[in-house]
N, C-alpha and C positions, 0 to 999 in steps of 0.2 A: 528215545524210551517211548511207549504207550502206555496210556493209562490204565490202571486195573479194571477188570470188568465189573460192573455194577448193577444191583436190580435196576430194572427201567424206572421205578419211579423215583430212586436215590439219583439216577443219571438225568432224570428229567430236571430234579433239584440243582444239579451243578450246572446244567446245561442252561438253566433260567438265569441264573447268577451271572454265567459267563457272557450271556447275550443281554444283560441288564434289562430283561423282560420280568417287572414284577407282575406283571397278570399271570404269566407260566409258573412263576414261583409260587403265588397264591394258590394256584390252580394244582399243583404238585401234592398237596396237603388235603387230608380228611378236612370234612367241616369241622371236626372237634379238635384238628391238629395244632400243634404248638411248636415254639421254638423255646429251648433253655438255653440260654448263654451265660454262663457263669451264675447260675440261680437265678436270673432274671427271666420269668416266664412268662410269653407272650402268647394267648391262647385265640383261637379262632381266626376266620379270615384277616378281620381286623387286626389282630395282634401279630399275626404272621406278615401281614401288608406292613405294618408299623416297622418290624425288625427290619425287613428288607429295604424299606426307604431310609432308616437310620444307619445300620451296620452294614448291610451288604450293596445292595444294588445302587442305592443313593449316594453310599461312600465309595462308588467306583471300583468295587471289590472283583478281583479275579481269584477263583479258586482251581488250584491243581491238586487232583488227587494223586497222592504218591503211594500209599498202600491201602488195602481195604481188604476185609474178610467178613463173610456174612455167616452167621449162624442162626436157623430157624427165619425170625423176621427181623433181626437185628443186624444193621451192617455197621462195623466199627471203620472210621476212616481216619486215615492220617493225611494231612493236606497242608499244601503252602498256600497263604491267604496274603493278598497282597490289596490294599485299599487307604483310604485316608483316615481311617478309624485303629484298624491293626494291620500289620506286617510281621510275617513269620510261619512258621509251622504249627499246627495244632491238631487236636483229634475232635472227633464228634462221634456220636451215635445216632443213627436213623432208625427209626422202627417202621415198618411198612404193614399196612394194613389195606386189604382190598384195592393193590396195585397204587396206593396213595401212600405220602408220608404222614403218620400218624405222630410222631415225634422227632423232631431232630435237636438233640443234645449236645451241648459244647461244655463238657466240664472245665473247673478251673484248672490252670496249669498247675502242676505238682512241684 
């Protein structure tokens, strides 16, 4: 089964996580980009790097996109996540601006 087609900016984010490449992950975001993980918002390059180091790349994360749909500049993702912090399926919304990710939001599970 192949992964769903994603906008290039979102694919770079996924690829960076799976390659354990923090620099590529930070570079995938706009300068004012942010991660909102269950209401914990980490902004700008330092915030994005911090999240990558504690919750994603630094936690040995692997992200498998299961479903994706894009409307305008927002891609909704359903993905499998495996790491030392969280294992299971989750959803996220990635907003793209100027071919980079402006926001990566992971809402709390319902």
